[in-house]
N, C-alpha and C positions, 0 to 999 in steps of 0.2 A: 504494500500500500504506500503510495507516494502522497505525502502531505503537501509538500510544495515542490513544484517542478518548474525550473527555469531553464530554457534551452541555452546552450552555449552560443553566444553571439559576440564574436570579437569585434564586429563592426560597431555594434552598440556600445561595447565596452570602450572602444577607441574614442567614440564620440564623447562619452561622459568624461573620460580622462582628459581629452584634448580641450574641451570647453572649460573644465574647471582649472586646469593648469594654464591654459592660454589666457583665460580671463584674469587669473592672478598675476601673470607676468605683465599683461597689458596695463592693468591698473597700477601695479607697482612702478612700471616704467613711466607712465603718464604722471604719477604722483611726484616723481622726483623734480621735474622742472615746474610743474603747475601747482603743487601743493606745498611740498617741503622747500623747494627752491634749490637750484644748483649751487648757490652760495653755501648752503648747508651740507650738500652732498659731497662736493669736491674735497673739503678738508678730511673727510673720512677716507676717501681713496688715497689721498696724499699721505695720511697718517699710516696707512698700510704699506706704503712704499710704491704706490702706483702713480704714474704720471697723470696730470690733469686730464689729458685727452681721453683716458680710459673711463672716466666718469660719464662723459658724453657718449662714448662708443657703447658702453654696456647699457646705458639708458636707451639708446637707439635700438640695440639688439633686443632688449626686453619688450619694447613697444612693437617692433616689427615681428619678432618671433612669437610674441603673445597673440598678435592679430592673426598671423599665419595659422597658429594652432587653433585658435578660436573658430576660424572659418573652414579649416581643413585644407589649406593650400600648402602643398609640399611639406607635410607634417614631419617627415623624417629629417629633412634639411633643417626645418625650424628647431626641432629638438637638438640636432647637432650644434646649431648656433647657440642654443641656450645652455647646453651642458657646461661649457667653460665658465659662463656667468654663474651658474649654480655652484660649481666647484669653488669659485672665488667667494661666494656667500658662505659656503660651508666652512672654508678655511678661516674666514673672518669670525665665525661663531664658535669654532673649535675650543678656544681657550675658556669659553664661558660654561663649559660642561654640557651634559646631555639634555637637561630639561629646559625647554624654551622659556619658562617663566623665571629662570635665573636672571640675575642682573645682566643686561646686555643681550639676553636671549641665548638659549642653548643651541645645540646643533642638530637635534632630531628633526625639526621641521625642514631646514634646508636639505638634510639628507633624504627626507621623504620626497621632496620636490625633485631632487637629482634622480632618485630611483624611478619616479613617475616619468621623467623625461626619457630614461632608458627604455621603459616599457612602451612609451609612445613611439620611440624609434623602432622597436621590435614589431609593434602592431601596424604601424603605418597609419595612413589617413582613414582607411576603411571606406565603405560606400556612402557614408553620410558626410562627405566633404565636398568642397568646391571643385578641386582638381586633384587627380591622381597622376603623378608623373610615372612614366613607364620604367625608368631606371632608378630614380631616387625616391619614388613614392614611399 
């Protein structure tokens, strides 16, 4: 007797993961220049030893990659673009410990985002996206 039966559907799983992670990156990216202000963002990058241009570059990647994931446009490429950004965020939070409610935020949330990007890369866009590329989809 089956109480609950949900068919395996990687297309739907990809859609849910893409929309949630893509929306998160898009909003975080847009929030840097328009909510927090780049004048507040740049010192954090510089304090970590990154040049100023990387603050703008990673913000652009978050916006572009987030939008691509959200709509399902070259999702594998988008996840590959966002993986280095996520690694940087993870490294930034590593000294704060595991739990995200620690001072400065912990590293379990950035690690979960990184794993989600890897899963999106493996799943691809699925059939619920704008475009599927033959070679890098």
